[in-house]
Each structure stands twice: as C-alpha cells, then as structure tokens.
C-alpha positions in Angstrom: -1.7 -1.0 2.9 -2.9 -4.4 3.8 -0.2 -5.0 6.4 -0.4 -1.8 8.4 -3.1 -2.9 10.9 -2.1 -6.5 11.4 -1.0 -7.5 14.9 2.4 -9.1 15.6 2.2 -12.7 16.8 4.8 -13.5 19.4 5.6 -16.2 21.9 4.1 -15.9 25.4 6.2 -14.6 28.2 5.4 -13.4 31.7 6.3 -10.2 33.4 5.9 -9.0 37.0 5.8 -5.3 36.1 2.6 -3.5 36.9 3.5 -0.1 35.4 2.8 0.5 31.7 5.0 3.2 30.0 4.0 5.2 27.0 5.0 3.3 23.8 5.2 0.0 25.7 3.6 -3.3 24.7 0.0 -3.9 25.7 -1.3 -7.4 25.3 -4.7 -7.7 23.6 -5.5 -11.1 25.1 -4.5 -13.1 28.2 -2.9 -15.7 25.9 -0.3 -13.0 25.1 -0.2 -13.7 21.3 -1.2 -10.3 20.0 -0.1 -6.8 21.0 -0.2 -3.1 20.2 1.5 -0.2 21.9 0.3 2.1 24.7 -0.2 5.7 23.7 -0.6 8.3 26.5 -2.0 8.2 30.0 -5.4 10.0 30.2 -8.5 10.1 32.4 -12.0 9.6 31.0 -15.1 10.3 33.1 -12.8 10.5 36.1 -11.3 7.0 35.5 -7.6 6.3 35.0 -6.4 4.7 31.8 -4.6 5.1 28.5 -5.2 5.7 24.8 -4.2 3.2 22.1 -5.3 2.7 18.5 -9.0 2.0 17.9 -8.3 -0.9 15.5 -6.4 -2.7 18.2 -9.5 -2.7 20.5 -12.3 -3.1 18.1 -12.7 -6.8 18.6 -12.4 -6.8 22.4 -14.3 -5.8 25.5 -11.2 -5.9 27.6 -7.5 -6.3 27.7 -5.4 -7.9 30.5 -4.6 -4.4 31.5 -8.2 -3.1 31.7 -11.6 -2.6 30.2 -12.2 -1.2 26.7 -14.5 1.8 27.3 -14.3 3.8 24.1 -13.4 2.6 20.5 -13.3 4.8 17.4 -12.4 3.1 14.2 -15.0 3.5 11.5 -15.2 3.9 7.8 -14.9 7.5 6.5 -14.2 8.9 10.0 -11.3 10.9 11.3 -10.6 8.6 14.3 -8.4 5.6 15.2 -8.3 5.6 19.0 -9.5 3.7 22.0 -9.6 4.4 25.8 -8.7 1.5 28.1 -9.7 1.9 31.7 -6.9 0.2 33.6 -7.6 -2.3 36.4 -5.9 -2.5 39.8 -3.0 -4.6 38.5 -1.8 -2.1 35.9 -0.7 1.5 36.3 -0.2 3.7 33.2 2.7 6.2 33.5 4.1 9.1 31.6 7.5 7.5 31.4 8.5 6.7 27.8 9.3 3.1 27.2 11.7 4.1 24.4 13.7 7.3 24.8 16.4 9.5 23.4 18.8 11.9 25.0 16.9 14.3 27.3 13.4 13.0 26.3 12.3 10.3 28.8 8.7 11.2 29.6 5.5 12.9 28.5 4.6 16.4 29.8 1.5 17.2 31.8 -0.2 19.6 29.4 -3.8 20.5 28.8 -3.4 21.5 25.2 -2.1 20.2 21.9 -0.2 22.5 19.5 -1.5 22.8 15.9 0.2 20.3 13.6 1.8 21.7 10.5 3.7 20.3 7.5 7.5 19.9 8.2 6.9 19.9 12.0 9.5 17.7 13.6 7.9 14.7 15.4 8.8 11.4 17.0 7.0 8.3 18.2 7.5 5.5 20.8 6.3 2.0 19.9 7.2 -1.5 21.0 8.2 -2.8 17.5 10.7 -0.1 16.4 11.3 1.9 19.6 11.9 5.7 19.5 12.1 7.1 15.9 11.9 10.6 14.5 10.9 12.4 11.4 8.7 15.2 10.0 5.0 15.7 9.1 4.6 15.4 5.4 0.9 16.0 4.8 -2.3 16.9 6.6 -5.9 15.7 6.1 -4.9 12.5 4.3 -7.3 9.6 3.6 -5.8 6.1 4.2 -7.4 2.8 3.1 -7.0 -0.2 5.3 -7.7 -3.1 2.8 -7.7 -5.8 5.5 -10.9 -4.5 7.0 -12.1 -2.3 4.1 -12.0 0.9 6.2 -11.0 4.4 4.9 -9.9 6.8 7.6 -10.0 10.5 6.8 -8.2 13.5 8.3 -5.0 11.5 9.1 -1.6 13.0 9.4 1.2 11.5 7.2 4.8 11.5 8.2 8.1 10.0 7.3 8.7 8.4 10.7 9.9 4.8 10.7 7.5 2.3 12.2 6.4 -1.3 12.0 3.6 -3.7 12.9 3.1 -3.6 16.7 3.8 0.1 17.0 0.0 0.8 16.4 -1.3 2.8 19.3 2.0 4.3 20.3 2.4 7.9 21.3 3.3 10.5 18.7 5.0 13.6 20.1 7.0 16.8 19.5 10.6 15.8 20.3 11.4 18.5 22.8 10.6 19.0 26.4 8.3 21.5 28.1 9.2 23.5 31.2 8.7 20.3 33.4 10.9 18.2 31.2 8.2 16.3 29.3 7.7 15.8 25.6 4.4 17.1 24.1 2.1 14.2 23.0 0.1 15.2 19.9 -1.4 12.0 18.6 -1.8 8.2 18.4 -0.1 6.1 15.8 -2.5 4.4 13.5 -0.5 2.7 10.8 1.9 3.0 7.9 4.0 0.9 5.5 5.5 -1.8 7.5 9.2 -1.2 8.5 9.3 1.8 6.2 9.5 5.6 6.6 5.8 6.2 6.3 3.6 6.6 9.4 0.0 7.8 9.8 -1.4 9.1 13.0 -4.6 10.7 14.3 -4.4 14.2 15.8 -5.5 14.3 19.5 -7.0 17.7 18.7 -10.0 15.9 17.1 -10.6 13.7 20.1 -13.4 14.6 22.6 -12.1 16.9 25.3 -12.6 14.1 27.9 -9.9 12.0 26.1 -7.4 14.8 26.2 -7.4 14.9 30.1 -3.8 13.9 30.8 -2.5 13.4 34.3 
C-alpha cells in the first residue's frame, strides 16, 4: 500500500473563497503544491476547526487554513486524524463539496451510529468527489509501507477513492431530520483509484473531537 498516503502534487492556483466545505481541498503549505481533503467541522476546547487525516498533518505545525492542534498517526494505534484550528481567513462549513441528489450537507448530530459490515456508506474527497459503497470488514490492520506504520482497528470498504482524498469525510448516505448526512469517520487511505478504502471510526476519537457544530 505504498501509494495510499502520498500527497498529490499540483500546480499552484489562487482562490478568493474563505469557506471550506466538507470533502474540499485543504492545502498543506502556502506554496500550494500538496493537499488533502477536509473531513468534518468540529470544535475542540471551544475552538472552531475541522478534522482531516493525521498523516496529512504529521509533518506540519500549521496549514494556510489554520493551526495543527492535534495529530494522531502512530504505529499500532487505531487513529489517523488531525484537528486543525482555523484562522480568521477560513470558515469550515457543513456543506459538502461533492454531492449527490438530496445529500448536500452534513447533519448536526451528537452521536455516531455503530458501524457494521454491509452498511451503505459514502465519502466526499477532492480527488474522486462523491462515491458510494459498503463496509466490507471491521477492525482491520493496514500497513503503510512509505512510513512503516501499521494502523489497527480500521474499517475497510469498497468505496472508490484516490490520492488526495485522504482526510475526506465518510458518511451514511441518507439524511437526518434536518436534511444532513451522518458523518461517521475520516478517510485514511486505500488502493489508489480502486474500490478499496480504509477509514477511522469517529467513535474511537476523544469526545472533544466529536463536537460538531
């Protein structure tokens, strides 16, 4: 799986947009050469920000969009997430950057349903947009050969994804009473441009990082 946590390299371009949507591109450096995807909007210690993949943030103290406050990406751990506290120039939103009919935003919920095999799920990420599939296995160990890290307790699915989708939101593709999809995790990796995706279950995150708004 040597390619699943590499970052896409792309030409620099500028944008005047200050809002960041779930699944949208987040630049890792001001040079705008590497990126991942935004997960979901959350608060941590009362501060506004968003979740993304931990491996995206492990080499940085800040992104153009904010300060890296929490990073979890360690060998033999169940985590691959980071919390980015946004600065005044960027506003994370619950709008989905990539959508399908009737599913355009994330719901404001304070719980995450239990994830089971064959559960229908979807993801939003900047490389491959909005794609769907099912959970195939629970509590899977995944080896990232590039950095020699094994992550445990991951969820395996047959959702199509590619490099650059890391950090994107994984959700149940239906809407709650307020019209929002239910976010259940953060995309970690997979086989590039193939129907295999791994994600970390938000149920294992600290309570503070489940505080959506």
